N, C-alpha and C positions, 0 to 999 in steps of 0.2 A: 600815392602818398607814401613817404618813408615811415618806418616804424617810429623813429624819434619824433617826427612831425605829428603822427597820430597820438603819441603820448602827450604832447603839448595840449591837446584838446580833451584830455581825460575828464576835466571838470565839467565839460558839456555833455558827456555821455549820460543820457537820461534813461535809456531803455536797457533794463537788465536782461532782456532777451536778445542780446547782441553778442556776437563772438568775433574775436580778432583772428584773422588768418594772415600769415606772413609767408612770403616766398623764401625758399631756401637758397643759399645758406642764410640762416638767421643772423642778422646784424642790425645795428641801429640804422643803417642805410638801406636795408632790405625793403622792398615794396610790401605794403600792408593794406588790408581792406577790412572794413567792418561789415559783417554779414548779419542781417536782421530780417526775419526772425532767425534765431540760432537754429542750425540744422539739427536733426535728431541723431546725427552721427559726427564723428571726428574725421571723416574722409576728406581729402583735399577738395577744394573748389577751384573752378577755372573762371577767370575774369579776363576778357580781352586777350585770350591766348596765353595767359600766364597762370601757372598752377600755384595755388596758395595752400599751405598746410595749416591745420588747426594750431592755434597758439594759446589763447586763453579766452575765457568769457570776460566781458568788460567789467562786470562787478568784481571779479577776482583781481584783474589787472589794476583797477582803481584802488582797491584796498592795499595792494602791494606798493603801488606808486606813492600813495599818501604816506606810507611809512618810511619812505626813502628820502635821504638828504643828499646834497651834493649837486654837482653839475649835471645837466640833462644827459650827457653821454654816459656818465657813470651810472645814473639811475636806469637808463635804458639797458645797459649791460647787465645790471643786477636783475632787471625784469626778465631778460632773456634767460639768465641762469635759473631763475625761479621756474620759468616755463619748461626748461629742459630737465631740471632736477627734482622739483617739488610738486609739480602739477600732476 
């Protein structure tokens, strides 16, 4: 699933013990996975031969997304900027 698609389902994220991992380079079109329960570390995880880097916990991503307005691609870029600069 692409990060932008994963963001579309943010309202259905019910488990706060879930973490988002995204393949590098981070972009709205990058592959993303939800990992639950959240690992005790921010080390990368591998799924189907793809290495995914720690991105954000879902409860943090949900809070950031809820505060953003605009088209999905702009909100996605702002979420990436948050993960890179503020997390």
